[in-house]
FIMARTOR-922552 format. One record per residue (C-alpha): residue number from 0; residue in one letter; chain; x, y, z. Coordinates in nm, 3 decimals. Each point is the difference from the previous one (the first is absolute). Last residue first. Example, Ala and Ser with C-alpha at 12.3 -4.5 7.8 and 13.67 -1.06 7.14 Angstrom:
REM residues 2
<nuvex><selo>1</selo><zaza>s</zaza><kolvex>A</kolvex><px>1.367</px><py>-0.106</py><pz>0.714</pz></nuvex>
<nuvex><selo>0</selo><zaza>a</zaza><kolvex>A</kolvex><px>-0.137</px><py>-0.344</py><pz>0.066</pz></nuvex>
***
This chain:
REM residues 63
<nuvex><selo>62</selo><zaza>s</zaza><kolvex>A</kolvex><px>-0.231</px><py>-4.629</py><pz>9.096</pz></nuvex>
<nuvex><selo>61</selo><zaza>l</zaza><kolvex>A</kolvex><px>0.265</px><py>-0.066</py><pz>-0.190</pz></nuvex>
<nuvex><selo>60</selo><zaza>t</zaza><kolvex>A</kolvex><px>0.314</px><py>0.203</py><pz>-0.058</pz></nuvex>
<nuvex><selo>59</selo><zaza>i</zaza><kolvex>A</kolvex><px>0.234</px><py>-0.076</py><pz>-0.251</pz></nuvex>
<nuvex><selo>58</selo><zaza>a</zaza><kolvex>A</kolvex><px>0.383</px><py>0.257</py><pz>-0.031</pz></nuvex>
<nuvex><selo>57</selo><zaza>q</zaza><kolvex>A</kolvex><px>0.157</px><py>-0.228</py><pz>0.198</pz></nuvex>
<nuvex><selo>56</selo><zaza>e</zaza><kolvex>A</kolvex><px>0.311</px><py>0.065</py><pz>-0.128</pz></nuvex>
<nuvex><selo>55</selo><zaza>p</zaza><kolvex>A</kolvex><px>0.162</px><py>-0.369</py><pz>-0.039</pz></nuvex>
<nuvex><selo>54</selo><zaza>c</zaza><kolvex>A</kolvex><px>-0.357</px><py>-0.023</py><pz>-0.150</pz></nuvex>
<nuvex><selo>53</selo><zaza>s</zaza><kolvex>A</kolvex><px>-0.115</px><py>-0.430</py><pz>0.058</pz></nuvex>
<nuvex><selo>52</selo><zaza>g</zaza><kolvex>A</kolvex><px>-0.220</px><py>0.066</py><pz>0.334</pz></nuvex>
<nuvex><selo>51</selo><zaza>a</zaza><kolvex>A</kolvex><px>-0.234</px><py>0.173</py><pz>-0.229</pz></nuvex>
<nuvex><selo>50</selo><zaza>a</zaza><kolvex>A</kolvex><px>0.054</px><py>-0.313</py><pz>-0.236</pz></nuvex>
<nuvex><selo>49</selo><zaza>e</zaza><kolvex>A</kolvex><px>-0.088</px><py>-0.242</py><pz>0.215</pz></nuvex>
<nuvex><selo>48</selo><zaza>r</zaza><kolvex>A</kolvex><px>-0.250</px><py>0.187</py><pz>0.153</pz></nuvex>
<nuvex><selo>47</selo><zaza>v</zaza><kolvex>A</kolvex><px>-0.193</px><py>0.045</py><pz>-0.363</pz></nuvex>
<nuvex><selo>46</selo><zaza>a</zaza><kolvex>A</kolvex><px>0.090</px><py>-0.373</py><pz>-0.054</pz></nuvex>
<nuvex><selo>45</selo><zaza>d</zaza><kolvex>A</kolvex><px>-0.279</px><py>-0.103</py><pz>0.281</pz></nuvex>
<nuvex><selo>44</selo><zaza>h</zaza><kolvex>A</kolvex><px>-0.191</px><py>0.264</py><pz>-0.069</pz></nuvex>
<nuvex><selo>43</selo><zaza>e</zaza><kolvex>A</kolvex><px>-0.057</px><py>-0.107</py><pz>-0.348</pz></nuvex>
<nuvex><selo>42</selo><zaza>s</zaza><kolvex>A</kolvex><px>-0.303</px><py>-0.234</py><pz>-0.013</pz></nuvex>
<nuvex><selo>41</selo><zaza>a</zaza><kolvex>A</kolvex><px>-0.190</px><py>0.285</py><pz>0.255</pz></nuvex>
<nuvex><selo>40</selo><zaza>p</zaza><kolvex>A</kolvex><px>-0.020</px><py>0.223</py><pz>-0.294</pz></nuvex>
<nuvex><selo>39</selo><zaza>l</zaza><kolvex>A</kolvex><px>0.151</px><py>0.326</py><pz>0.097</pz></nuvex>
<nuvex><selo>38</selo><zaza>d</zaza><kolvex>A</kolvex><px>-0.242</px><py>0.265</py><pz>0.143</pz></nuvex>
<nuvex><selo>37</selo><zaza>g</zaza><kolvex>A</kolvex><px>0.103</px><py>0.381</py><pz>-0.227</pz></nuvex>
<nuvex><selo>36</selo><zaza>a</zaza><kolvex>A</kolvex><px>0.255</px><py>0.021</py><pz>-0.257</pz></nuvex>
<nuvex><selo>35</selo><zaza>l</zaza><kolvex>A</kolvex><px>0.208</px><py>-0.207</py><pz>-0.158</pz></nuvex>
<nuvex><selo>34</selo><zaza>a</zaza><kolvex>A</kolvex><px>0.385</px><py>0.059</py><pz>0.203</pz></nuvex>
<nuvex><selo>33</selo><zaza>t</zaza><kolvex>A</kolvex><px>0.216</px><py>0.234</py><pz>-0.219</pz></nuvex>
<nuvex><selo>32</selo><zaza>a</zaza><kolvex>A</kolvex><px>0.400</px><py>-0.068</py><pz>-0.060</pz></nuvex>
<nuvex><selo>31</selo><zaza>h</zaza><kolvex>A</kolvex><px>0.268</px><py>0.145</py><pz>-0.107</pz></nuvex>
<nuvex><selo>30</selo><zaza>g</zaza><kolvex>A</kolvex><px>0.202</px><py>-0.113</py><pz>-0.342</pz></nuvex>
<nuvex><selo>29</selo><zaza>d</zaza><kolvex>A</kolvex><px>0.121</px><py>0.373</py><pz>-0.126</pz></nuvex>
<nuvex><selo>28</selo><zaza>i</zaza><kolvex>A</kolvex><px>-0.232</px><py>0.099</py><pz>-0.250</pz></nuvex>
<nuvex><selo>27</selo><zaza>d</zaza><kolvex>A</kolvex><px>-0.177</px><py>-0.350</py><pz>-0.130</pz></nuvex>
<nuvex><selo>26</selo><zaza>s</zaza><kolvex>A</kolvex><px>-0.184</px><py>-0.014</py><pz>0.352</pz></nuvex>
<nuvex><selo>25</selo><zaza>l</zaza><kolvex>A</kolvex><px>-0.011</px><py>-0.292</py><pz>0.180</pz></nuvex>
<nuvex><selo>24</selo><zaza>e</zaza><kolvex>A</kolvex><px>-0.331</px><py>-0.064</py><pz>0.113</pz></nuvex>
<nuvex><selo>23</selo><zaza>f</zaza><kolvex>A</kolvex><px>-0.037</px><py>-0.260</py><pz>0.352</pz></nuvex>
<nuvex><selo>22</selo><zaza>i</zaza><kolvex>A</kolvex><px>-0.335</px><py>-0.219</py><pz>0.025</pz></nuvex>
<nuvex><selo>21</selo><zaza>a</zaza><kolvex>A</kolvex><px>0.000</px><py>-0.240</py><pz>-0.221</pz></nuvex>
<nuvex><selo>20</selo><zaza>p</zaza><kolvex>A</kolvex><px>0.350</px><py>-0.044</py><pz>-0.035</pz></nuvex>
<nuvex><selo>19</selo><zaza>a</zaza><kolvex>A</kolvex><px>0.017</px><py>-0.065</py><pz>0.387</pz></nuvex>
<nuvex><selo>18</selo><zaza>r</zaza><kolvex>A</kolvex><px>0.281</px><py>-0.205</py><pz>0.103</pz></nuvex>
<nuvex><selo>17</selo><zaza>m</zaza><kolvex>A</kolvex><px>0.249</px><py>0.176</py><pz>-0.366</pz></nuvex>
<nuvex><selo>16</selo><zaza>a</zaza><kolvex>A</kolvex><px>-0.175</px><py>0.304</py><pz>0.052</pz></nuvex>
<nuvex><selo>15</selo><zaza>c</zaza><kolvex>A</kolvex><px>0.090</px><py>0.062</py><pz>0.348</pz></nuvex>
<nuvex><selo>14</selo><zaza>l</zaza><kolvex>A</kolvex><px>0.354</px><py>-0.062</py><pz>-0.106</pz></nuvex>
<nuvex><selo>13</selo><zaza>t</zaza><kolvex>A</kolvex><px>0.061</px><py>0.222</py><pz>-0.290</pz></nuvex>
<nuvex><selo>12</selo><zaza>h</zaza><kolvex>A</kolvex><px>0.257</px><py>0.180</py><pz>0.188</pz></nuvex>
<nuvex><selo>11</selo><zaza>g</zaza><kolvex>A</kolvex><px>-0.145</px><py>0.363</py><pz>-0.171</pz></nuvex>
<nuvex><selo>10</selo><zaza>q</zaza><kolvex>A</kolvex><px>0.164</px><py>0.209</py><pz>0.343</pz></nuvex>
<nuvex><selo>9</selo><zaza>c</zaza><kolvex>A</kolvex><px>-0.355</px><py>0.087</py><pz>0.160</pz></nuvex>
<nuvex><selo>8</selo><zaza>k</zaza><kolvex>A</kolvex><px>0.032</px><py>0.188</py><pz>0.317</pz></nuvex>
<nuvex><selo>7</selo><zaza>d</zaza><kolvex>A</kolvex><px>-0.128</px><py>0.340</py><pz>-0.158</pz></nuvex>
<nuvex><selo>6</selo><zaza>p</zaza><kolvex>A</kolvex><px>-0.210</px><py>-0.161</py><pz>-0.157</pz></nuvex>
<nuvex><selo>5</selo><zaza>d</zaza><kolvex>A</kolvex><px>-0.209</px><py>-0.182</py><pz>0.276</pz></nuvex>
<nuvex><selo>4</selo><zaza>v</zaza><kolvex>A</kolvex><px>-0.165</px><py>-0.323</py><pz>-0.141</pz></nuvex>
<nuvex><selo>3</selo><zaza>w</zaza><kolvex>A</kolvex><px>-0.378</px><py>-0.043</py><pz>0.130</pz></nuvex>
<nuvex><selo>2</selo><zaza>a</zaza><kolvex>A</kolvex><px>-0.130</px><py>-0.350</py><pz>0.091</pz></nuvex>
<nuvex><selo>1</selo><zaza>q</zaza><kolvex>A</kolvex><px>-0.361</px><py>-0.059</py><pz>0.103</pz></nuvex>
<nuvex><selo>0</selo><zaza>m</zaza><kolvex>A</kolvex><px>-0.182</px><py>-0.301</py><pz>0.158</pz></nuvex>
***
């Protein structure tokens, strides 16, 4: 699984980082999120799905 955060949709609510802190990093400037690049560890898949589902802007894409 891979995750990607659309920078145009992300509004910096920080919910993704609360759900999956090992995967989502928040900008010190505006709080917008970026996701760890590449294949995510299987142990984080449930947390990443929860993070994607909790995003009010639906800015997270999973593949």
